[in-house]
Structures are given as structure tokens and as C-alpha cells.
Backbone bond lengths (Angstrom), bond angles and torsions (degrees), N, CA, C in turn:
res aa  C-N    CA-C-N  psi(-1)  N-CA   C-N-CA  omega(-1)  CA-C   N-CA-C  phi
1 X - - - 1.453 - - 1.539 110.81 -
2 X 1.311 116.45 146.05 1.465 121.77 178.71 1.527 108.79 -81.11
3 X 1.361 116.24 109.02 1.464 119.52 -176.04 1.526 112.34 -66.81
4 X 1.330 117.00 -22.80 1.463 119.08 178.63 1.524 111.77 -66.68
5 X 1.313 115.68 -26.17 1.468 120.32 -179.61 1.517 112.42 -102.18
6 X 1.317 116.21 12.17 1.458 120.33 -179.97 1.523 109.72 -79.02
7 X 1.311 116.47 126.67 1.467 122.41 -178.31 1.519 110.58 -114.52
8 X 1.304 116.86 159.86 1.462 123.05 179.36 1.520 108.95 -121.48
9 X 1.336 115.34 135.98 1.461 121.44 179.57 1.516 110.09 -107.45
10 X 1.321 116.61 129.23 1.458 121.69 173.27 1.525 108.66 -129.91
11 X 1.320 116.38 149.09 1.460 121.17 177.11 1.523 109.60 -90.06
12 X 1.311 116.26 134.05 1.461 120.46 -173.63 1.519 112.75 -76.25
13 X 1.331 116.67 -23.46 1.462 119.76 -177.59 1.523 109.42 -160.22
14 X 1.312 116.20 169.76 1.451 120.61 178.88 1.526 109.84 -69.84
15 X 1.339 113.98 151.19 1.457 118.84 179.29 1.525 111.02 -74.96
16 X 1.325 114.42 149.34 1.465 120.33 174.11 1.524 107.38 -95.82
17 X 1.334 117.30 -134.35 1.458 119.24 175.44 1.524 107.89 -57.34
18 X 1.326 116.83 131.63 1.456 118.56 -172.44 1.525 110.54 -139.17
19 X 1.313 115.68 165.13 1.455 123.72 177.73 1.515 108.68 -117.51
20 X 1.323 117.70 130.20 1.451 121.68 177.46 1.527 109.30 -82.00
21 X 1.315 116.27 126.63 1.460 121.95 178.45 1.512 108.60 -125.24
22 X 1.312 116.59 128.37 1.450 121.13 179.91 1.530 110.36 -62.45
23 X 1.325 116.50 138.04 1.461 120.58 179.58 1.521 113.01 -60.33
24 X 1.309 115.93 -22.47 1.467 119.32 177.74 1.522 111.31 -56.36
25 X 1.333 115.80 -42.39 1.465 120.24 -179.80 1.518 110.55 -67.16
26 X 1.327 115.83 -45.29 1.459 120.44 -177.79 1.520 111.27 -62.91
27 X 1.336 117.16 -38.92 1.463 121.41 -174.68 1.527 113.62 -96.19
28 X 1.312 117.15 8.95 1.461 120.62 -179.89 1.532 109.42 -83.86
29 X 1.307 116.94 104.35 1.459 121.52 -177.50 1.525 113.03 -74.40
30 X 1.329 116.22 -6.97 1.463 119.90 175.34 1.528 111.82 -78.55
31 X 1.328 116.36 -12.42 1.460 121.10 -179.44 1.527 110.70 -101.59
32 X 1.307 116.17 142.02 1.463 120.15 173.98 1.522 108.97 -73.70
33 X 1.329 115.97 160.83 1.465 119.34 176.43 1.519 110.63 -63.19
34 X 1.301 117.38 -32.03 1.463 120.23 178.59 1.524 110.58 -65.37
35 X 1.322 116.70 -40.99 1.466 120.29 178.97 1.532 110.67 -65.95
36 X 1.323 116.74 -39.06 1.467 120.24 177.52 1.526 110.49 -63.62
37 X 1.324 116.47 -39.05 1.462 119.84 178.64 1.508 112.07 -65.55
38 X 1.329 117.27 -42.11 1.464 119.80 179.40 1.523 110.50 -67.49
39 X 1.342 116.96 -35.95 1.459 119.48 175.75 1.519 110.88 -60.30
40 X 1.336 116.91 -43.09 1.464 120.32 178.12 1.522 110.28 -59.97
41 X 1.331 116.87 -41.20 1.465 121.11 179.92 1.528 110.89 -64.81
42 X 1.330 117.07 -45.05 1.464 120.64 -178.44 1.526 111.33 -66.72
43 X 1.329 116.41 -40.43 1.463 119.62 -179.16 1.520 112.60 -70.08
44 X 1.333 117.11 -16.77 1.463 120.30 178.39 1.523 112.07 -79.62
45 X 1.329 116.51 -9.73 1.462 120.74 -176.28 1.523 111.37 -94.98
46 X 1.341 117.85 153.01 1.466 120.81 -179.13 1.525 111.76 -78.18
47 X 1.331 115.04 167.05 1.458 119.74 172.30 1.528 109.71 -58.46
48 X 1.331 115.31 148.77 1.462 122.80 179.44 1.521 113.06 65.66
49 X 1.330 117.07 17.04 1.460 120.23 175.22 1.513 109.08 -66.30
50 X 1.319 117.12 126.29 1.461 122.08 -178.24 1.525 108.89 -97.04
51 X 1.311 116.00 134.00 1.462 118.79 -176.13 1.521 111.09 -145.85
52 X 1.314 114.36 158.74 1.456 122.55 172.06 1.520 107.91 -114.81
53 X 1.321 115.78 142.90 1.462 119.32 176.02 1.526 110.21 -56.26
54 X 1.342 115.60 -37.49 1.466 119.90 179.92 1.528 110.96 -62.75
55 X 1.336 117.04 -32.76 1.462 119.92 179.12 1.526 110.39 -68.32
56 X 1.344 117.01 -39.00 1.463 120.06 176.94 1.522 109.64 -62.51
57 X 1.324 116.28 -40.54 1.472 120.01 177.75 1.525 109.99 -57.90
58 X 1.327 116.39 -41.42 1.469 121.17 -176.78 1.523 113.14 -72.12
59 X 1.343 117.90 -15.88 1.468 120.97 -177.43 1.525 112.88 -88.38
60 X 1.311 117.59 1.65 1.460 120.46 179.78 1.512 110.63 -151.37
61 X 1.310 115.48 -173.20 1.465 120.21 -176.67 1.519 113.00 -96.34
62 X 1.338 117.73 -4.51 1.458 119.72 177.25 1.522 109.76 -71.88
63 X 1.307 117.05 145.62 1.446 120.59 175.15 1.517 111.53 -80.35
64 X 1.322 115.48 178.91 1.460 120.90 -176.43 1.524 111.68 -62.48
65 X 1.330 117.04 -45.44 1.465 120.30 -178.42 1.531 110.59 -62.02
66 X 1.324 116.67 -39.01 1.458 120.94 179.23 1.528 111.15 -65.67
67 X 1.335 117.11 -43.53 1.463 120.57 178.82 1.517 110.58 -62.88
68 X 1.330 117.16 -41.07 1.462 120.23 176.88 1.522 110.39 -59.25
69 X 1.332 116.70 -41.62 1.462 120.46 179.87 1.528 111.34 -65.33
70 X 1.337 117.12 -38.53 1.471 120.47 179.30 1.521 110.29 -67.10
71 X 1.321 116.67 -43.46 1.464 120.28 178.36 1.527 110.10 -61.65
72 X 1.323 116.69 -41.65 1.465 120.37 177.99 1.525 110.47 -62.14
73 X 1.323 117.26 -38.85 1.464 120.47 178.30 1.526 110.54 -61.09
74 X 1.331 116.93 -44.33 1.468 120.38 179.15 1.520 111.46 -67.18
75 X 1.328 117.51 -35.92 1.456 120.65 176.05 1.522 110.81 -65.20
76 X 1.323 116.67 -45.38 1.461 120.73 -179.38 1.526 111.84 -65.05
77 X 1.326 116.66 -32.98 1.469 120.16 -177.65 1.527 112.09 -79.27
78 X 1.333 117.31 -20.76 1.465 120.31 -179.56 1.507 114.36 98.38
79 X 1.338 117.96 -6.79 1.464 119.87 178.77 1.524 111.57 -73.92
80 X 1.307 116.80 -20.76 1.454 121.63 177.16 1.521 107.73 -127.36
81 X 1.320 116.78 131.46 1.461 122.61 -178.46 1.518 108.81 -121.23
82 X 1.310 115.99 126.83 1.465 119.86 177.08 1.514 109.17 -99.63
83 X 1.341 115.77 120.69 1.451 121.04 179.98 1.511 111.79 -95.93
84 X 1.309 116.13 -151.43 1.451 121.20 -177.07 1.532 111.26 -76.64
85 X 1.309 115.59 162.19 1.462 120.32 174.36 1.520 109.28 -81.43
86 X 1.298 116.63 147.73 1.452 121.79 176.77 1.525 109.74 -90.73
87 X 1.321 115.69 168.03 1.459 121.51 177.33 1.528 108.71 -132.77
88 X 1.318 115.84 152.51 1.455 119.23 177.04 1.523 109.59 -83.13
89 X 1.333 116.76 -174.14 1.459 121.05 -175.74 1.524 112.91 -62.51
90 X 1.341 116.62 -22.90 1.462 120.93 -179.66 1.530 112.22 -95.64
91 X 1.310 116.51 5.19 1.457 119.97 178.79 1.503 115.42 86.03
92 X 1.352 117.66 5.90 1.459 120.20 179.56 1.526 110.17 -75.99
93 X 1.328 115.90 140.76 1.458 120.56 179.75 1.524 111.58 -64.55
94 X 1.328 115.10 139.13 1.466 121.22 174.75 1.520 108.04 -121.10
95 X 1.321 117.62 -145.60 1.449 120.73 -177.14 1.516 113.37 -86.01
96 X 1.327 115.12 -177.43 1.459 121.68 179.44 1.529 110.50 -90.48
97 X 1.326 115.66 162.18 1.453 121.97 169.38 1.522 107.23 -101.13
98 X 1.314 116.48 122.28 1.457 121.82 179.05 1.528 109.48 -107.37
99 X 1.311 115.76 141.27 1.460 121.86 175.28 1.519 108.84 -115.47
100 X 1.319 116.59 128.03 1.460 121.53 176.47 1.522 108.73 -97.70
101 X 1.330 116.54 126.65 1.466 121.82 176.17 1.530 108.69 -96.24
102 X 1.337 119.18 115.27 1.466 121.09 -178.21 1.524 113.24 -68.37
103 X 1.335 117.61 -21.49 1.464 121.64 173.83 1.522 108.07 -160.84
104 X 1.340 115.90 160.65 1.463 121.21 -177.99 1.525 113.46 -118.30
105 X 1.332 117.07 -23.77 1.465 120.72 -172.28 1.519 110.96 -111.34
106 X 1.339 115.97 114.04 1.462 119.68 -179.19 1.528 111.74 -67.69
107 X 1.327 117.29 -30.09 1.472 119.52 -174.36 1.515 113.02 -97.68
108 X 1.318 117.67 18.69 1.468 119.90 178.01 1.526 109.69 -71.60
109 X 1.345 116.29 136.75 1.466 119.89 -173.59 1.528 113.85 -83.96
110 X 1.342 117.92 -4.79 1.456 120.70 175.66 1.512 115.53 90.27
111 X 1.346 117.51 -4.79 1.458 118.11 -176.97 1.529 114.12 -139.27
112 X 1.317 118.43 -21.82 1.463 120.97 -177.85 1.533 110.76 -74.23
113 X 1.323 114.69 153.95 1.451 119.35 173.80 1.527 109.04 -82.64
114 X 1.326 115.50 142.19 1.458 121.13 -177.47 1.524 108.87 -106.85
115 X 1.316 116.06 129.25 1.460 120.63 174.05 1.532 108.22 -144.36
116 X 1.331 114.19 132.82 1.461 120.43 178.65 1.531 112.40 53.23
117 X 1.331 115.54 41.28 1.468 121.50 175.51 1.522 112.07 54.96
118 X 1.346 116.63 48.11 1.458 119.46 -176.05 1.524 113.74 -81.49
119 X 1.310 117.80 8.55 1.468 120.44 177.50 1.524 110.86 -113.18
120 X 1.311 117.04 15.72 1.459 119.39 178.63 1.507 112.45 104.29
121 X 1.303 115.11 -174.24 1.456 120.26 -178.77 1.509 111.25 -75.97
122 X 1.320 117.41 141.11 1.467 119.39 178.88 1.512 111.08 -68.51
123 X 1.312 114.49 148.78 1.454 120.22 177.68 1.513 108.24 -117.85
124 X 1.299 116.38 117.15 1.458 120.35 179.75 1.517 108.53 -88.99
125 X 1.310 115.77 116.18 1.457 120.08 -177.12 1.510 112.59 -92.29
126 X 1.313 115.92 -153.09 1.453 120.74 -179.58 1.517 110.33 -71.59
127 X 1.333 117.05 150.27 1.466 119.73 -179.96 1.524 111.41 -58.53
128 X 1.312 115.59 137.72 1.466 121.18 178.65 1.522 111.25 -95.93
129 X 1.313 115.87 -33.75 1.451 121.70 178.53 1.506 107.67 -132.07
130 X 1.339 117.77 143.46 1.450 118.23 172.49 1.500 116.00 126.39
131 X 1.334 119.33 21.62 1.449 119.65 173.43 1.518 109.54 -63.46
132 X 1.301 115.83 148.27 1.462 118.88 179.28 1.508 109.99 -148.59
133 X 1.310 115.76 146.67 1.453 119.95 175.91 1.527 110.58 -103.20
134 X 1.334 116.90 13.13 1.455 120.71 -179.83 1.521 108.40 -80.10
135 X 1.309 116.66 117.39 1.458 121.37 -174.88 1.517 112.66 -69.09
136 X 1.334 117.47 -17.68 1.451 120.21 -178.17 1.524 112.31 -89.47
137 X 1.333 117.48 0.37 1.457 120.64 -175.76 1.519 110.03 -108.97
138 X 1.330 116.67 129.04 1.453 121.40 -179.93 1.513 110.57 -75.45
139 X 1.337 114.73 153.53 1.456 119.50 176.50 1.521 110.13 -63.16
140 X 1.319 115.86 147.89 1.461 120.29 -178.82 1.520 112.20 -90.67
141 X 1.342 117.29 0.75 1.450 118.36 -175.26 1.517 112.14 -63.76
142 X 1.342 117.65 -25.57 1.450 120.93 179.32 1.513 112.07 -106.41
143 X 1.327 117.06 12.14 1.460 120.20 -179.85 1.516 110.17 -74.37
144 X 1.331 116.50 128.86 1.461 120.79 178.82 1.514 109.67 -79.32
145 X 1.312 119.42 119.76 1.455 120.96 -179.46 1.528 111.17 -67.32
146 X 1.332 115.16 158.58 1.444 120.73 -177.26 1.516 111.07 -88.01
147 X 1.325 116.28 119.37 1.466 122.68 170.80 1.521 112.43 48.69
148 X 1.337 115.97 55.96 1.466 119.08 -174.48 1.520 113.45 -66.03
149 X 1.346 117.17 -31.62 1.453 119.29 -169.98 1.515 113.52 -100.81
150 X 1.315 119.19 7.72 1.454 120.54 178.27 1.520 110.28 -73.74
151 X 1.324 118.40 119.85 1.459 119.46 176.31 1.513 110.91 -70.36
152 X 1.324 116.04 143.85 1.455 120.73 -178.05 1.521 112.41 -110.43
153 X 1.340 116.83 5.74 1.454 119.04 -173.13 1.519 112.59 -63.15
154 X 1.340 117.23 -30.73 1.448 119.93 -178.66 1.521 112.31 -102.30
155 X 1.312 116.55 10.51 1.455 120.38 -177.81 1.520 109.57 -101.23
156 X 1.304 116.65 120.00 1.453 121.08 177.00 1.511 108.79 -97.64
157 X 1.313 116.10 113.00 1.451 120.17 -177.01 1.511 110.39 -78.03
158 X 1.307 116.18 123.76 1.445 121.45 177.78 1.519 108.65 -112.35
159 X 1.343 118.51 134.83 1.451 119.96 175.08 1.526 109.50 -57.59
160 X 1.323 116.31 125.86 1.452 120.77 -179.85 1.514 110.14 -125.89
161 X 1.313 114.85 153.32 1.451 120.51 176.08 1.517 107.72 -113.14
162 X 1.298 117.74 123.26 1.452 122.92 -178.46 1.523 109.26 -67.96
163 X 1.331 115.68 115.91 1.463 119.35 -177.35 1.520 112.00 -64.83
164 X 1.340 116.88 -31.43 1.464 120.14 178.63 1.528 109.97 -66.49
165 X 1.331 115.40 -41.77 1.462 119.83 177.92 1.525 110.71 -63.84
166 X 1.335 116.42 -42.65 1.463 120.88 -179.10 1.523 110.68 -60.76
167 X 1.328 116.71 -38.68 1.461 120.39 179.47 1.531 110.78 -60.01
168 X 1.330 116.28 -45.55 1.470 120.24 -180.00 1.526 110.36 -69.86
169 X 1.316 116.37 -41.41 1.466 120.87 -179.83 1.526 110.91 -60.40
170 X 1.333 117.27 -44.89 1.461 120.98 -179.18 1.526 111.13 -63.03
171 X 1.317 115.98 -40.39 1.464 119.12 178.62 1.526 110.49 -64.83
172 X 1.324 116.08 -43.32 1.468 120.59 -179.25 1.526 110.38 -60.35
173 X 1.318 116.41 -46.16 1.465 119.72 -178.03 1.525 112.01 -70.37
174 X 1.321 117.65 -28.08 1.463 120.48 178.82 1.523 112.22 -74.89
175 X 1.334 116.61 -26.48 1.457 119.97 -173.42 1.523 115.10 -113.64
176 X 1.339 117.59 -19.34 1.461 119.10 -175.59 1.533 111.62 -125.39
177 X 1.300 117.35 -76.67 1.463 121.01 -177.23 1.521 109.04 -163.92
178 X 1.344 116.82 173.06 1.450 120.43 175.45 1.528 109.94 -62.03
179 X 1.293 115.91 146.13 1.463 121.17 -177.72 1.527 109.63 -84.09
180 X 1.323 115.79 115.34 1.463 121.43 176.63 1.525 108.74 -78.74
181 X 1.337 118.38 167.68 1.467 119.63 178.22 1.521 113.31 -56.25
182 X 1.333 116.80 -41.24 1.466 119.30 -178.74 1.527 110.55 -68.32
183 X 1.345 117.25 -43.83 1.457 120.19 177.54 1.530 109.63 -62.89
184 X 1.330 116.82 -38.23 1.455 120.17 176.99 1.517 112.02 -59.50
185 X 1.336 116.60 -41.23 1.466 121.03 176.87 1.526 110.49 -60.33
186 X 1.325 115.78 -44.16 1.457 120.24 -177.43 1.523 111.32 -68.79
187 X 1.324 116.70 -39.24 1.465 120.11 176.26 1.523 110.66 -62.36
188 X 1.338 115.57 -42.41 1.450 119.48 177.79 1.519 112.13 -60.54
189 X 1.336 116.33 -37.50 1.462 120.45 177.47 1.517 112.18 -64.48
190 X 1.342 116.23 -39.79 1.464 120.05 178.49 1.522 110.96 -65.47
191 X 1.333 116.31 -40.57 1.463 120.27 178.83 1.523 110.24 -64.46
192 X 1.326 117.19 -35.17 1.464 121.18 178.17 1.525 111.83 -68.39
193 X 1.339 116.57 -35.66 1.458 120.79 -171.01 1.527 114.69 -94.22
194 X 1.337 117.15 -23.00 1.456 120.02 -175.00 1.524 111.12 -130.61
195 X 1.321 115.63 159.84 1.457 120.82 173.00 1.532 109.24 -59.99
196 X 1.332 116.53 138.12 1.463 120.66 -174.75 1.531 111.85 -60.31
197 X 1.308 117.26 -43.98 1.468 119.98 179.26 1.524 111.30 -63.70
198 X 1.330 116.17 -31.25 1.461 120.06 177.63 1.529 110.14 -68.56
199 X 1.337 116.28 -42.48 1.464 120.66 177.33 1.526 110.15 -62.52
200 X 1.321 116.34 -43.35 1.461 120.84 179.98 1.519 110.87 -61.84
201 X 1.304 117.20 -41.67 1.466 121.45 179.71 1.534 110.79 -64.11
202 X 1.343 116.35 -39.37 1.469 120.08 177.89 1.515 110.80 -61.50
203 X 1.329 117.01 -40.20 1.467 120.00 178.90 1.528 111.37 -74.18
204 X 1.326 117.63 -29.45 1.464 119.63 174.80 1.527 110.25 -63.50
205 X 1.325 116.71 -43.89 1.463 121.15 176.77 1.521 110.10 -62.69
206 X 1.321 116.11 -41.76 1.467 121.21 179.89 1.520 110.85 -61.71
207 X 1.326 116.62 -41.58 1.468 120.96 -177.91 1.523 112.26 -65.10
208 X 1.324 117.44 -23.07 1.468 121.11 -178.37 1.529 112.77 -85.70
209 X 1.317 116.30 -6.82 1.466 119.90 -178.97 1.530 109.13 -101.59
210 X 1.335 118.33 104.17 1.470 120.53 -176.27 1.525 113.78 -68.87
211 X 1.324 117.06 -11.93 1.460 120.60 -177.97 1.527 112.67 -86.99
212 X 1.315 116.86 -7.40 1.468 120.15 -176.56 1.524 110.12 -74.11
213 X 1.326 116.25 124.91 1.469 121.16 178.52 1.523 112.17 -102.20
214 X 1.336 116.63 -20.59 1.458 121.63 179.65 1.527 108.25 -129.04
215 X 1.340 117.35 88.43 1.464 120.75 -176.34 1.521 114.11 -57.22
216 X 1.331 116.68 -39.28 1.459 119.64 -178.27 1.523 111.24 -63.17
217 X 1.316 116.23 -47.80 1.463 119.65 -179.05 1.524 111.12 -65.15
218 X 1.329 115.92 -39.83 1.465 120.38 -177.70 1.528 110.43 -65.68
219 X 1.339 116.87 -47.50 1.460 120.19 -179.43 1.528 111.40 -65.68
220 X 1.335 116.37 -37.94 1.465 119.57 178.47 1.519 111.09 -64.23
221 X 1.342 117.13 -38.43 1.467 119.89 178.39 1.527 110.74 -65.41
222 X 1.335 116.38 -35.94 1.468 119.86 176.35 1.526 110.08 -63.10
223 X 1.321 116.10 -46.78 1.460 120.60 -179.49 1.528 111.62 -63.25
224 X 1.329 116.47 -39.85 1.471 119.57 178.02 1.520 110.89 -64.49
225 X 1.346 116.07 -38.00 1.466 120.05 177.69 1.519 111.37 -64.49
226 X 1.314 116.32 -42.28 1.472 119.11 177.43 1.523 110.78 -63.75
227 X 1.317 115.77 -41.24 1.460 119.93 -178.84 1.528 110.95 -60.89
228 X 1.324 116.18 -41.39 1.471 119.97 179.14 1.519 111.80 -64.44
229 X 1.330 116.11 -27.32 1.468 120.89 -179.83 1.528 111.89 -100.27
230 X 1.353 115.65 19.05 1.461 122.91 175.01 1.520 112.97 60.70
231 X 1.323 116.53 30.80 1.458 121.85 175.81 1.527 107.91 -90.96
232 X 1.320 116.58 118.05 1.469 119.93 -173.56 1.522 114.07 -122.49
233 X 1.335 118.67 -9.53 1.462 121.41 179.93 1.524 109.95 -128.46
234 X 1.312 115.71 161.68 1.465 120.20 178.94 1.518 111.34 -61.92
235 X 1.323 116.85 -41.50 1.462 119.99 -179.91 1.527 110.98 -59.55
236 X 1.328 116.45 -43.92 1.464 120.00 177.53 1.526 110.69 -63.23
237 X 1.338 115.73 -39.43 1.464 120.07 -179.20 1.526 111.15 -65.91
238 X 1.320 117.85 -39.69 1.466 120.98 179.15 1.521 110.88 -63.31
239 X 1.341 115.91 -41.40 1.470 119.83 176.91 1.523 110.24 -65.30
240 X 1.329 115.61 -42.96 1.466 120.96 -179.53 1.523 110.56 -60.71
241 X 1.334 117.13 -46.92 1.459 120.93 -179.27 1.520 111.45 -67.60
242 X 1.338 117.18 -35.81 1.458 120.56 177.42 1.519 110.77 -64.07
243 X 1.323 115.73 -41.12 1.468 119.65 177.88 1.523 111.35 -66.15
244 X 1.334 116.36 -36.07 1.467 119.78 177.43 1.520 111.49 -63.06
245 X 1.338 115.93 -36.10 1.462 119.94 179.56 1.515 112.06 -80.30
246 X 1.325 116.74 -0.54 1.457 119.48 177.79 1.510 113.75 80.46
247 X 1.342 116.73 17.20 1.449 119.46 178.81 1.505 114.10 69.09
248 X 1.323 118.17 23.91 1.467 121.13 -179.60 1.517 112.84 -69.80
249 X 1.333 116.07 -19.79 1.458 119.08 -176.84 1.532 109.74 -100.37
250 X 1.348 116.52 55.02 1.446 122.58 -171.36 1.517 113.21 -63.00
251 X 1.301 117.74 -33.93 1.464 121.41 -177.06 1.517 113.53 -92.17
252 X 1.350 114.51 11.38 1.466 120.02 179.09 1.524 112.45 55.91
253 X 1.310 117.16 34.87 1.451 120.71 176.50 1.521 109.24 -77.12
254 X 1.303 117.58 140.62 1.466 119.34 -179.09 1.522 111.41 -61.83
255 X 1.325 115.40 135.85 1.456 120.50 176.07 1.515 111.22 -101.38
256 X 1.326 117.28 -4.19 1.457 121.34 178.98 1.512 108.85 179.95
257 X 1.312 116.59 -177.23 1.457 120.17 179.55 1.510 110.81 -135.17
258 X 1.300 114.88 147.18 1.463 122.32 173.14 1.513 106.90 -132.92
259 X 1.312 117.59 148.88 1.466 121.44 -174.64 1.519 109.90 -92.82
260 X 1.335 115.23 121.23 1.461 121.89 173.30 1.526 106.40 -113.52
261 X 1.330 115.55 106.62 1.465 119.43 -172.90 1.512 108.71 67.00
262 X 1.330 117.24 -122.75 1.453 121.13 178.48 1.524 111.70 -105.63
263 X 1.332 116.16 14.90 1.457 120.04 -175.50 1.526 109.54 -116.18
264 X 1.333 117.04 133.14 1.455 121.28 174.33 1.514 109.41 -85.48
265 X 1.323 116.36 122.56 1.453 122.03 -176.74 1.523 108.74 -110.17
266 X 1.307 115.67 129.07 1.455 120.22 178.96 1.500 111.80 -105.20
267 X 1.319 115.78 151.17 1.475 119.67 174.18 1.523 108.82 -160.67
């Protein structure tokens, strides 16, 4: 090391309210500094803390795409686990339950730097965050984390925009209104849970109903109905909807139009 560039860190005063963070996270070289910062933020929150991704975006200077990339990094590393989505009393889909793991390695010595999982296999313990009183949601204690052992040291995270999400977002804004942060969160959830073309078809049907006052709720109810009837693709949904109408549209003549980009599409 170059001693001329060696610096010393001292704390100017005693800490006030503070959050305990395991040294494993701080010394894990597989994590970006941004991921370590978000971990500190998440660990500072109590159990059952409810949050929106858009709210996290608003608490810092990173944009939405960057925050999504950081969350994905924590998911891939195993420090953050995304479980099932919850539902309200009427069965409507809500957000996910996330579990934060304060550490992964039982045999970590507390001071060594970690690179490429050089302290052994991670051990996922009991959930630290994510209690729920929703009876329809399974416990996360047996949830298999996503790609826990993939090293991230050689992975350069680039802010990306999900093209599938953009497709749905553009349709929504062309036919209903601008997408707010909360609506964006909900659209992202639909894209995660359903085939993109299926989501698009649900919104196309929604756009043709002039009586709809809440497009998001209406389209989500359509998707939930299809899910209950094991409809998983657009083709299946078109057949299902045709059968519901009694086959009156035998010649496939358009019954209305919805705007996709700058083109009016009839069906």
C-alpha cells in the first residue's frame, strides 16, 4: 500500500439513534457500496414496515432504474428475499413480502474481507423482516432465496429499463393517464406475476369499457379471474372471453378500439 495516500478515520462525536449492521455486509466486496447503503436503510426499519419502491427512490438521489438494479443485486446476493404477494380482504393482489437477512455466513470472523464467497456457503437463517397477519400468505421461513451463492464481484450493474414494463406503461398512458409512482409499482407487479401480453390484453379490454373509473383495479380483477380459470396466455384469454360473450363475434370483427402507441387497435 502507498503510505503517502494512507488516511485515518475518526468519529467526530458519539452516535445517537443507530442501526446495528453486521460487519459481514460492510466487508463484503461482492456488494456495491450502493447495495450496502440500501441494506443499512432497510435494517434501520422495524418489522412489518410497509414501503413502496417509489418511496425508496424519493429518499435518495438514485433514479428508479438504479434503485431497481440495487434491489436486484441484494436479491441475487441473498441478503434480500422476495416472497409471495399479499392480498387484501377481497382477494386483490397487493405488494410482496420481503425478508432482510442481516448476515449469511455463520462462520464469518467479523473482520476479514469477503470476496467470491471465500468464507464458505451462506446460511440463510430465520426471517429478519416480513411478519404478516395475512392468512393467505405462506411463511417465508421455507422460501428458497434467489441465487444466493452467485458472486457479484465481476458483475457491473447497469441501470436498465424493463422493456416489458415499458410496453404496459406506454399503453396505460396512451389510454388512461400518466403513470404515477404508485401506479408504476402496481404495473410492475402485474408484469412480474403475469405474461406481458396477457396484461396488455386485460388493459385493452379495460380501455373499451367507458364505465371503468379505476383502470388498474378493473384490469387486475380481469387478470385474477383468468388466473382462477387457469388462463395463462393471451390466446387462451381471447378464447375464454369469446366464450363468455357466447361466440357472438364469430367473424372476429372489432367491437371497439384501444390505442397502442399511435395506432388504434380493434378487437
